[in-house]
C-alpha positions in Angstrom: -3.7 -16.9 13.0 -0.5 -18.1 14.4 2.1 -15.3 14.5 3.6 -15.1 17.9 6.3 -17.0 19.7 7.1 -16.4 23.6 8.0 -13.3 25.2 10.4 -14.9 27.7 12.3 -18.3 28.0 10.9 -20.5 30.5 7.5 -20.8 32.3 6.7 -18.0 35.2 3.3 -17.6 37.5 0.6 -15.7 36.1 -1.1 -12.9 38.4 -3.8 -11.2 36.2 -5.3 -12.3 33.1 -6.9 -10.4 30.0 -10.6 -9.8 31.2 -12.9 -10.5 28.1 -16.0 -8.9 30.5 -14.3 -5.3 29.9 -10.5 -5.0 29.4 -10.6 -1.4 31.1 -8.5 -1.2 34.0 -9.7 0.7 37.4 -13.1 1.0 35.2 -14.4 -2.3 35.6 -15.9 -2.8 38.8 -17.8 -6.2 38.9 -15.3 -7.8 40.8 -13.9 -10.8 38.8 -12.2 -11.0 35.9 -13.2 -13.6 32.6 -10.5 -15.5 31.2 -10.8 -16.9 27.6 -12.3 -20.1 28.6 -15.1 -18.3 30.2 -14.2 -19.1 34.0 -14.3 -16.2 36.4 -11.1 -15.7 38.8 -9.9 -12.6 40.8 -7.2 -10.2 39.9 -6.8 -6.6 38.8 -10.6 -6.0 37.6 -10.4 -4.9 34.2 -7.4 -5.8 33.3 -6.0 -5.4 29.8 -3.4 -7.9 28.7 -1.5 -10.7 31.2 1.1 -10.3 33.8 3.6 -12.8 34.3 5.8 -12.6 37.7 9.5 -13.2 37.2 12.8 -11.7 38.5 13.5 -8.2 37.2 16.5 -8.4 34.6 14.6 -11.4 32.6 15.1 -11.2 29.1 12.1 -10.0 27.1 12.0 -10.7 23.3 9.8 -10.0 19.9 7.0 -12.4 19.8 7.3 -11.8 15.9 9.0 -9.5 13.1 7.9 -6.0 13.4 8.6 -2.2 13.8 9.2 -0.3 17.4 6.5 2.0 17.2 7.2 3.2 20.8 10.0 2.8 23.1 10.6 4.4 26.1 8.8 6.5 29.1 5.1 6.8 29.3 3.2 9.7 30.2 2.6 10.4 34.0 -0.5 9.0 34.7 -2.2 8.1 38.2 -2.1 4.6 39.6 -4.9 3.8 41.9 -3.3 0.4 43.2 -0.3 2.5 44.6 -2.5 5.6 45.4 -0.5 8.2 43.5 1.0 9.4 40.1 3.7 7.5 38.4 6.4 8.9 36.0 8.7 6.2 35.3 6.6 3.2 33.6 9.0 2.0 30.7 7.2 0.3 27.7 8.2 -1.2 24.1 5.3 -1.4 21.5 5.9 -3.1 18.3 3.6 -3.3 14.9 3.3 -6.9 13.5 1.7 -7.8 9.9 0.2 -11.2 10.3 0.1 -13.5 7.1 -3.2 -12.5 6.0 -2.5 -9.0 6.3 -4.1 -8.3 9.8 -2.4 -5.3 11.9 -1.3 -6.0 15.7 0.7 -4.5 18.2 2.4 -6.2 21.3 2.9 -3.9 24.1 5.3 -4.9 27.0 5.1 -2.9 30.0 7.2 -2.1 33.5 10.7 -2.9 31.8 13.6 -2.1 33.9 15.5 -2.1 30.5 14.9 -0.9 27.0 17.3 -2.3 24.0 15.5 -0.8 21.0 14.1 2.4 19.8 11.2 4.1 18.0 11.2 3.1 14.3 13.4 0.1 14.6 13.0 -3.0 12.8 13.3 -6.0 14.9 12.8 -9.9 14.3 11.0 -12.4 16.4 12.9 -13.6 19.4 15.3 -10.6 19.3 15.8 -9.3 22.7 14.1 -5.7 23.4 14.8 -5.2 26.8 14.7 -6.7 30.4 11.7 -7.3 32.9 11.6 -4.4 35.8 9.1 -3.0 38.1 8.6 0.4 36.9 5.5 2.7 36.8 1.9 1.1 38.3 3.7 -2.1 39.5 3.2 -4.0 42.8 6.1 -6.2 41.9 8.6 -7.6 39.5 7.1 -8.6 36.5 5.9 -8.2 32.6 2.7 -6.9 31.4 2.4 -8.1 27.9 -0.9 -7.0 25.9 -2.0 -7.1 22.5 -4.1 -4.9 20.4 -5.6 -5.4 17.0 -5.6 -2.7 14.6 -7.7 -4.0 11.7 -11.5 -5.2 11.6 -12.6 -4.0 14.8 -15.8 -2.7 16.1 -14.7 0.8 16.6 -12.5 1.3 13.8 -9.5 2.2 16.2 -6.8 0.2 17.9 -8.9 -2.4 20.1 -7.3 -4.6 22.8 -7.6 -8.5 22.5 -6.5 -11.5 23.6 -3.6 -13.3 22.2 -5.2 -16.8 23.5 -8.5 -15.8 21.9 -11.8 -17.2 23.1 -13.0 -20.7 24.0 -16.0 -19.9 26.6 -19.3 -21.5 26.1 -21.0 -18.4 25.4 -20.2 -15.8 22.7 -17.3 -13.5 23.6 -18.6 -10.4 25.6 -15.4 -8.3 24.5 -15.9 -9.0 20.9 -19.7 -8.3 21.3 -19.0 -4.6 23.1 -19.2 -1.7 21.1 -15.2 -0.8 21.8 -14.5 -4.5 21.5 -13.2 -6.8 18.9 -12.8 -10.7 18.0 -9.8 -12.3 19.6 -8.0 -15.1 18.0 -5.1 -17.8 19.1 -2.2 -16.0 17.9 0.8 -18.4 19.2 2.9 -20.6 16.7 2.8 -24.2 17.8 4.2 -24.9 21.1 5.1 -21.2 21.7 2.4 -19.9 23.9 3.5 -19.1 27.3 2.2 -21.5 30.2 -1.0 -20.6 32.1 -0.9 -21.1 35.8 -0.8 -19.3 39.5 1.9 -20.6 41.7 2.7 -19.6 45.2 6.2 -20.5 46.8 7.9 -20.3 50.3 11.0 -21.5 52.2 10.4 -24.6 54.4 9.5 -22.8 57.9 9.8 -19.1 57.0 7.9 -18.0 60.2 10.3 -20.1 63.2 8.0 -22.9 62.8 9.6 -26.4 63.3 7.6 -28.8 61.3 9.7 -31.6 59.5 7.6 -31.4 56.5 6.5 -28.3 54.9 4.1 -27.0 52.1 6.6 -25.4 50.0 4.6 -24.8 46.7 1.0 -24.7 45.4 0.2 -24.3 41.9 -3.3 -23.8 40.7 -5.6 -21.8 38.5 -4.7 -23.9 34.8 -6.5 -23.7 31.7 -9.9 -25.6 32.6 -8.9 -27.0 35.5 -12.1 -28.7 35.6 -11.1 -30.8 32.8 -7.3 -30.7 33.5 -7.1 -31.5 37.2 -3.5 -31.8 36.9 -2.7 -28.2 36.5 -2.6 -28.2 40.1 -0.4 -29.4 42.3 0.9 -29.0 46.1 4.5 -29.4 46.6 6.0 -30.8 50.2 9.4 -30.2 51.4 11.2 -31.8 54.3 13.0 -29.6 56.3 16.4 -31.5 57.5 17.1 -29.2 60.1 14.3 -31.0 62.3 14.6 -34.1 60.4 18.6 -35.4 60.7 17.9 -39.0 59.3 16.7 -37.2 56.1 13.3 -39.4 55.7 10.1 -39.0 57.3 6.9 -41.2 56.9 3.6 -39.3 56.0 1.3 -42.2 57.2 -1.5 -40.7 58.4 -1.2 -37.4 57.3 -4.1 -35.7 55.1 -3.7 -32.8 53.0 -6.9 -30.9 52.6 -8.5 -27.5 51.2 -10.6 -25.3 52.9 -13.6 -26.7 52.1 -12.6 -30.0 53.8 -12.0 -31.9 51.0 -8.8 -34.1 52.0 -6.2 -36.4 50.6 -4.8 -38.9 52.6 -0.9 -40.2 52.2 -0.6 -44.0 51.2 0.7 -45.8 54.1 4.4 -46.2 54.6 5.2 -43.4 51.9 8.2 -41.6 53.2 9.5 -38.2 51.8 13.2 -37.8 51.9 15.6 -35.0 51.7 16.2 -32.7 48.5 13.5 -34.8 46.8 10.2 -33.2 47.2 6.9 -34.5 46.7 4.0 -33.1 44.5 0.5 -34.1 45.2 -1.6 -33.4 41.6 -5.1 -33.2 41.8 -5.9 -35.5 38.9 -5.1 -39.1 38.1 -1.7 -41.0 37.5 0.8 -43.2 38.9 2.5 -42.7 42.2 6.2 -42.4 42.4 8.7 -41.6 45.2 8.3 -37.9 44.2 4.7 -37.4 42.4 1.5 -38.5 43.8 -2.1 -38.1 42.7 -5.3 -37.3 44.3 -7.6 -39.2 41.5 -10.1 -36.5 41.2 -12.0 -35.7 37.9 -11.6 -32.1 38.3 -9.6 -29.2 40.3 -9.8 -28.6 43.9 -8.3 -25.6 44.7 -10.6 -22.6 44.4 -9.6 -20.6 41.6 -11.9 -17.6 42.2 -11.6 -16.8 46.2 -8.2 -18.5 46.7 -7.2 -21.2 49.2 -5.1 -22.4 51.7 -3.2 -26.2 51.2 -3.4 -27.3 54.9 -1.2 -30.5 56.1 -2.9 -32.0 58.9 -0.8 -34.3 61.2 -2.5 -37.4 62.7 -1.9 -36.7 66.1 -3.1 -32.8 65.7 -1.1 -29.6 64.5 -1.6 -28.4 61.0 1.1 -26.6 58.6 -0.8 -24.6 56.4 -0.4 -22.3 52.9 -2.9 -19.8 52.2 -3.1 -18.4 48.7 -5.4 -15.3 48.2 -7.4 -16.6 51.1 -7.3 -17.1 54.8 -6.7 -20.6 56.2 -9.9 -22.2 57.7 -9.0 -23.1 61.2 -9.7 -27.2 61.0 -12.2 -29.0 63.4 -13.3 -25.3 65.0 -16.3 -25.2 63.7 -19.2 -27.7 61.7 -21.2 -26.1 59.4 -23.5 -26.9 56.4 -24.9 -24.7 53.2 -27.8 -25.9 52.7 -29.3 -23.9 50.2 -28.9 -23.2 47.2 -27.6 -26.0 45.6 -25.1 -25.7 42.6 -27.0 -25.6 39.5 -30.0 -23.2 38.2 -31.7 -20.5 40.5 -34.8 -18.5 40.0 -37.0 -16.0 42.1 -36.9 -15.4 45.6 -35.3 -17.8 47.7 -33.4 -18.1 51.3 -29.5 -18.7 51.3 -29.5 -20.6 54.4 -27.5 -23.1 56.2 -26.3 -23.8 60.0 -22.7 -23.4 62.1 -21.6 -23.7 65.4 -18.2 -24.2 67.5 -16.8 -27.1 68.6 -15.7 -25.8 71.8 -17.5 -24.5 74.7 -17.5 -20.7 75.3 -16.5 -19.9 71.7 -19.6 -19.0 69.4 -20.0 -18.0 65.8 -20.5 -14.4 65.1 -19.9 -13.6 61.5 -21.2 -15.3 58.5 -20.6 -13.2 55.4 -21.7 -13.9 51.9 -19.5 -13.2 48.7 -21.1 -13.1 45.2 -18.2 -13.2 42.6 -16.0 -12.1 44.9 -17.7 -8.6 46.0 -19.0 -8.8 49.8 -22.9 -9.0 49.8 -23.0 -8.2 53.4 -23.2 -10.3 56.4 -26.1 -13.2 56.8 -28.0 -12.6 60.2 -27.0 -15.5 62.3 -27.6 -17.5 64.9 -31.4 -18.6 66.0 -32.6 -22.0 66.8 -32.1 -24.9 65.0 -33.2 -28.1 67.3 -32.5 -30.4 64.6 -29.2 -29.5 64.4 -28.7 -29.7 68.3 -30.7 -33.5 68.1 -27.9 -34.5 65.4 -24.8 -33.3 67.5 -25.4 -34.1 71.0 -21.8 -34.6 71.5 -20.8 -30.5 71.0 -21.9 -27.9 73.4 -25.9 -27.8 73.5 -25.9 -24.0 73.3 -23.5 -23.6 70.5 -25.6 -26.4 68.3 -28.8 -25.2 69.3 -28.0 -21.3 68.4 -26.4 -22.0 64.9 -28.8 -21.2 62.1 -28.1 -18.7 59.5 -30.0 -17.6 56.4 -31.3 -14.4 54.2 -33.6 -13.9 51.6 -32.5 -13.1 48.3 -34.0 -12.2 44.8 -31.8 -13.8 42.3 -33.6 -11.4 39.5 -31.1 -8.3 41.0 -27.9 -10.6 39.6 -27.4 -10.7 36.0 -28.4 -14.0 33.8 -25.9 -16.7 34.0 -23.0 -18.3 36.2 -22.1 -16.6 39.3 -19.8 -17.8 42.0 -21.3 -18.1 45.7 -19.2 -18.1 48.9 -20.0 -18.3 52.8 -17.1 -17.5 55.2 -17.9 -17.9 58.8 -16.0 -16.6 61.8 -15.8 -17.2 65.2 -15.8 -14.6 68.1 -12.1 -14.6 67.5 -12.3 -13.3 64.3 -10.8 -16.9 63.2 -11.9 -18.0 59.7 -13.7 -21.7 60.6 -15.5 -22.6 57.8 -15.7 -21.6 53.8 -18.3 -23.0 51.5 -18.6 -22.2 47.9 -21.9 -22.6 45.3 -21.7 -21.9 41.4 -25.2 -21.0 40.5 -26.9 -20.3 36.9 -29.4 -17.1 37.1 -32.3 -17.8 35.1 -34.6 -14.8 34.7 -38.1 -14.7 32.5 -37.3 -11.8 30.1 -34.2 -10.7 32.0 -36.6 -8.9 34.3 -35.3 -8.2 38.1 -39.0 -8.7 39.7 -42.6 -9.9 37.4 -45.8 -8.5 38.7 -47.3 -10.3 35.5 -47.0 -13.8 34.2 -49.8 -14.3 32.1 -50.8 -17.7 30.2 -53.6 -16.5 28.3 -51.8 -17.2 24.9 -49.5 -19.7 26.2 -49.1 -23.6 25.4 -47.5 -26.3 27.6 -46.1 -29.7 27.0 -44.2 -32.5 28.8 -40.5 -33.1 27.7 -38.7 -35.9 29.7 -38.5 -34.2 33.2 -39.6 -31.0 32.2 -42.3 -28.8 32.1 -42.1 -26.7 28.7 -44.4 -23.6 28.6 -44.1 -21.4 25.4 -45.8 -18.0 24.7 -45.7 -16.8 28.4 -46.2 -12.8 28.9 -44.3 -11.4 31.4 -44.2 -8.0 32.7 -41.5 -6.1 34.6 -42.5 -4.3 38.0 -40.4 -1.5 37.9 -40.5 -0.4 33.8 -43.9 -2.2 33.3 -41.9 -3.5 29.8 -43.3 -6.6 28.8 -42.0 -9.6 26.9 -42.8 -13.1 25.3 -40.7 -15.9 27.0 -40.7 -19.8 26.7 -39.7 -21.4 29.7 -38.8 -24.7 31.2 -39.2 -26.3 34.5 -37.9 -29.1 36.6 -38.5 -30.5 39.9 -36.1 -29.8 42.9 -36.3 -32.0 45.8 -34.2 -29.5 47.7 -37.4 -26.8 47.4 -40.2 -29.3 46.8 -40.9 -27.4 44.0 -40.7 -26.7 40.0 -37.8 -24.2 39.3 -37.1 -22.6 36.1 -33.9 -23.8 34.7 -34.4 -22.0 31.5 -36.2 -19.1 30.1 -35.9 -17.6 26.3 -37.0 -14.4 25.1 -39.0 -14.7 21.7 -40.2 -11.0 21.5 -40.6 -7.5 23.3 -44.2 -6.5 23.6 -43.6 -3.0 24.9 -40.6 -0.8 26.2 -41.2 1.9 28.6 -38.2 1.9 30.8 -35.7 5.1 30.7 -32.5 4.4 28.9 -30.6 5.8 31.9 -32.6 3.1 34.5 -29.8 0.2 34.0 -27.0 2.1 34.0 -24.4 2.5 36.7 -25.7 0.2 39.3 -23.2 -1.6 41.5 -23.6 -5.0 42.7 -23.5 -3.8 46.3 -26.7 -1.5 45.6 -28.4 -4.2 43.7 -28.3 -7.2 46.2 -30.4 -5.4 48.6 -33.3 -5.3 46.6 -36.3 -7.5 46.9 -39.3 -6.3 45.5 -39.8 -2.9 46.7 -41.0 -2.0 50.1 -44.9 -2.4 50.6 -47.4 -0.8 52.9 -46.4 -1.5 56.8 -48.1 -2.7 59.8 -46.9 -1.0 62.9 -46.9 -1.1 66.5 -45.8 1.4 68.9 -41.8 1.5 68.1 -42.1 -1.1 65.6 -42.4 -1.0 61.8 -43.0 -4.4 59.4 -44.1 -5.7 56.4 -45.0 -9.2 56.2 -44.2 -9.7 52.7 -44.5 -13.8 51.6 -46.8 -16.1 51.9 -49.5 -13.8 50.5 -52.5 -13.6 52.6 -55.1 -16.7 52.2 -52.3 -18.2 49.8 -52.4 -21.7 48.9 -49.0 -23.2 49.9 -47.0 -26.5 49.3 -43.4 -27.9 49.6 -40.9 -25.7 51.0 -41.7 -22.1 51.0 -40.0 -19.1 52.0 -41.6 -17.0 55.1 -40.2 -13.3 54.3 -40.7 -9.2 55.2 -39.0 -6.7 56.9 -39.0 -4.7 60.1 -37.5 -1.9 62.4 -38.0 -0.1 65.3 -38.3 3.5 64.5 -37.1 5.4 68.0 -33.3 6.0 68.1 -31.3 3.8 70.3 -33.6 0.7 70.0 -33.5 -2.4 68.2 -35.2 -5.6 67.6 -34.9 -8.6 69.7 -37.1 -11.1 68.8 -38.9 -12.3 65.2 -40.3 -15.3 66.0 -42.4 -17.3 64.0 -45.7 -18.7 65.5 -47.9 -21.2 63.8 -51.5 -21.7 64.9 -50.9 -19.5 67.6 -48.2 -21.5 69.2 -44.5 -20.1 68.9 -42.0 -21.9 66.9 -38.7 -21.1 65.8 -36.8 -17.9 65.9 -36.3 -16.1 62.5 -33.0 -15.0 61.1 -32.8 -10.8 61.3 -31.7 -8.6 60.0 -29.8 -8.7 56.7 -29.6 -5.4 54.3 -33.1 -4.3 52.4 -31.9 -1.1 50.4 -35.5 -1.2 49.0 -36.7 -0.2 52.7 -34.1 2.3 53.4 -35.1 3.9 50.3 -38.8 4.1 51.6 -37.9 5.4 54.8 -34.9 7.4 54.5 -35.0 9.1 57.9 -34.9 6.0 59.7 -31.2 4.6 60.3 -32.7 1.3 61.2 -34.5 1.0 58.0 -31.6 -0.7 55.9 -31.0 -3.8 58.1 -34.2 -5.0 58.6 -34.8 -8.0 56.2 -36.0 -11.3 57.5 -36.6 -14.7 56.0 -36.7 -18.3 57.0 -37.8 -21.6 54.9 -40.6 -24.0 56.1 -41.8 -27.4 54.8 -45.6 -26.8 54.6 -45.6 -30.6 54.0 -44.7 -31.0 57.8 -48.3 -29.3 58.8 -51.5 -30.9 58.4 -53.3 -30.5 54.8 -55.8 -27.7 55.4 -56.1 -24.0 56.9 -53.6 -22.7 59.1 -52.4 -19.2 60.6 -48.8 -18.5 59.9 -47.9 -15.5 62.4 -44.8 -13.5 63.0 -44.1 -11.9 66.3 -42.0 -9.1 66.5 -40.3 -7.6 69.7 -37.9 -4.7 70.5 -35.4 -3.9 73.2 -38.2 -1.7 75.2 -40.7 -4.4 75.3 -42.9 -3.4 72.6 -44.3 -6.2 70.4 -46.6 -7.0 67.6 -47.9 -10.3 65.8 -48.8 -10.1 62.3 -50.8 -13.4 60.8 -51.5 -14.4 57.4 -54.1 -17.5 57.1 -52.7 -20.1 54.6 -54.1 -23.3 53.1 -51.4 -26.0 53.4 -51.5 -28.4 50.0 -49.7 -31.8 50.4 -48.6 -33.6 47.1 -49.8 -37.3 47.6 -50.7 -36.5 51.3 -46.8 -37.0 51.9 -44.5 -34.6 53.7 -41.4 -34.7 51.5 -41.1 -36.1 48.3 -37.9 -37.9 46.6 -39.4 -38.4 43.4 -41.7 -36.3 41.2 -41.7 -38.0 37.7 -43.5 -36.3 34.6 -42.8 -39.6 32.6 -46.3 -40.3 31.8 -48.0 -37.0 32.9 -49.8 -34.6 30.6 -50.5 -30.8 30.8 -53.5 -28.4 30.0 -53.4 -24.5 30.8 -56.7 -23.6 32.4 -57.0 -20.1 32.7 -53.9 -19.1 34.4 -53.3 -22.4 35.9 -51.8 -25.2 34.5 -52.7 -28.6 35.3 -50.4 -31.6 35.6 -52.2 -35.1 35.5 -50.3 -38.3 35.8 -47.6 -37.2 37.8 -46.1 -40.1 40.1 -44.8 -39.0 43.2 -43.0 -41.0 46.1 -42.9 -40.1 49.8 -39.1 -40.2 51.0 -39.6 -41.6 54.2 -42.0 -44.7 53.2 -40.9 -44.7 49.7 -44.9 -45.3 49.0 -45.8 -43.9 45.3 -48.9 -42.1 44.4 -49.9 -40.7 41.0 -51.4 -37.2 41.4 -52.8 -34.2 39.8 -51.5 -31.0 40.4 -52.8 -27.3 39.7 -49.8 -24.8 39.4 -50.1 -21.1 39.4 -47.7 -18.3 39.3 -46.8 -16.6 42.6 -45.5 -12.9 42.7 -44.1 -13.0 46.2 -42.1 -16.1 45.6 -41.5 -14.9 41.8 -41.9 -18.8 41.1 -44.7 -21.3 40.2 -46.8 -22.3 43.1 -48.8 -25.7 43.4 -52.2 -24.3 44.5 -54.0 -27.7 44.3 -53.1 -31.3 44.4 -55.7 -34.7 44.4 -54.7 -38.4 43.9 
């Protein structure tokens, strides 16, 4: 439905997109914008149009022939970003009729001057005013929005995206009761370019760098497919390089995650000839270099930092929507989860240590979709890290672990962006790591208390186990659904994990209509499965939630629970794993547990009470073991809670790097599935065996667990 031409001349950086998730400014609070191609990014949550930054006084033009239906000052309204009521916002609105008879309205906001009147007929390209900074605005820009007046869900004028929708899933806004379908409305070659860009003059803070970063462009259309949307611009500062040329041999350009570009040997930058380093592939010239990557490298969601690292040390950085990581200040690893599908209850974990003696890691913060989900407990012993990095201070490398238990079910099904920020005692940002995960939820439930195979069927398809007709029940509502699920082996967890779950029928529904309404992310990410009964010692209340008593365990499992002191002014100072009576690793504690706080409202210590750890049961001998947790508090009180478990090792191996279903078969026997003919391979020896394994649903892990293995 091509109708519009550009509302201005030239190209300008974009700051905010139309939010396809919910274009209700200052009302949507999910922490991200959803672009027309389905990517999540930061900005004004719920934004209802497009914001292009431009100099005040830039000519604005009608995007199509039409009638001016409003030209003037909006009624006063409260502007949350400014924290005050504004009464000077200048807008122009024009109604257009498309060739197919549909009606649209174009809206131009924050003008400094209006040059048309209500009721006036205007032609496409006619100047209607000048851009400005009036009303609810933090800087000179144009807000351009579009409303569709015909064929909307509600029958009312409805905000739409003039770029349409090209996501891989249905447009959320088109499915909303107040929404409407969006179409590409731009004529050929007339769509304003989409990119974000940040500019600075050379050495703006008084530094004396010979070569500086003067521009970064990121966040174009589908950077993962079009990496040359991105570039970093370098400029020589003639004040400090009188010769007018500078050799960049040995220099690196890097982002916050440590990905780096090496400049070609002998490459020189010249005065008045800025050099742009594009992310993708191309032919190098004197003013253009190409990184050669197949997808974008700069973080579109959380922001990033472009840093020019000097061969002899030192750096020049430009952060955009993010702080710059201090290079070399820390080593770190984000071990779990991997990118891709996740489900059930798991541990988000890794390690980090400062490289300098006397400097420590003091804060590891988790962000989900741009919203802080709280600090992750840090830093218990990691002897493996200490052994791997003997060249760094031993106390730093030993006390380097971090981790927290997390129920993926509290997040909505689909893709989510995770980010870990690691800071030192001086609050320096010393590490950043991100993951993109896809939440898979059986029945779209948060926590299952039933997973019944009584009427199900199972088969093998390629490397996946397919189970159809499973009855699942939500613990909170007792609602039941029939689902088909797919499982695949994940080496990192040494288990079969859910990669797809499709609801085929709703069997019963008891949940109140109001249960799911108005629940914020910050509240939801605190929940696991609900606080259970607690064992107590004087001053300590706790629950050892997983593994369950007498559980059969295999692979990498989550040991988790909660504990807190019930005496004011006291705190836990020890949560330690004890295996067969022998003290082992210290366990990260204490992350937020909103369910525990709700169960013990009179105790302020109950909120930050969660603890969790992962263990490779394959490192233990096959058979019965006692897994204990020892708790100690600042008064000297202590308590140990033990659970007996039976360890099963697939093929007798400690760690598998192959779990091949190609020649396997599956049968359902009661509430268990039997996989026969599975070929497994030991990572250490590369020895292979053909085995039979039994699987059963484990409520504490919200996952299929291996309960027996033979062969």
